[in-house]
N, C-alpha and C positions, 0 to 999 in steps of 0.2 A: 377745113378736112374733117373728115367722117371715117372712123376705124371700125370694123364690124368684128366682134368677137364671140363666136356662137351665135346665142340668141341676144347680144346687147349691141348697140350702136353707140359709139361715144363721138360727142363733138368738139372742137377744139373752142366753140361758143360757149360751153359750160351746161349742154344738156345732155342727157342720157336716154335711150329708148332700150327699152327690153320688152321682147315680145315671145309670146309663148303659142299655144293652141288656137286659143280665141280671143285673147285679149292682149294688150300692150300697156305699159307703162312709160309716161313720158316724164322725166325728172329735171327740174334745174332747182338751183338754190331757191329754199321756202316752199315749194311749190312739187307736188306729185299727182299725177292725173292717171285714170284708167281710160281707155278707150277700146271698144269693140271692133275686131277685125276677123276677116275671113280669108284664109288663103284660097286663092284662086286656081284654076285647072291647069292655067300656063304655069311653066316655071318661074320662080323668082316674083311670083305675081301675087299681091294681095290688095284687099279693100278695107276701108276703114269707115266707121260711120260717123260723121260730123256732131250729129244730135248725142252721140253716147259718151263726150266728154263729160268725166266725172272726177271733180276734185277728191283725193283721198286726204285732203287737210280741211279738217272742219270749218275752220274761219277765213279761207280763201273763197272769195268771190271774181269769177269770172267775168269779164266784159267781153262784147263780140270782137274787141281789137284782139284781145287775149287769146280768143279761139281761133282768130284768122292767123295770128302769129304761130301760133303751137301747130295748125294744119300745115303750114309754110314750112316750118321746121321739119315735120314728118315727111313731107314732101320732098325737100330738098335732100335730106338725109339719107332716106330709101333709094332715090334716084343716083346719088353719089357711089351707092354699092352695088349698082347693078339692078334693082328691084323696080318693077312696075307699081306704083302704088295709085288706085283708084280712090277719089274720096265721094262719098255718097252723103 
């Protein structure tokens, strides 16, 4: 289940997404990431760049499996609250 509060999406799976004008933060216990995004002209529509995933934890190393899980979490969360998310 996903809950949207202002610019924050909360998941009952343990992760949170905070999104602002041009970036979003994905957090789960022990990991915080930054991704670039762009609001698209259609209402409730945005694009994220897969290669912009950057860890804000200096010791965290992300595998390709981690990146895929994060992208999947983002897509499911945004779709659940009515957003169209494009992954580039």
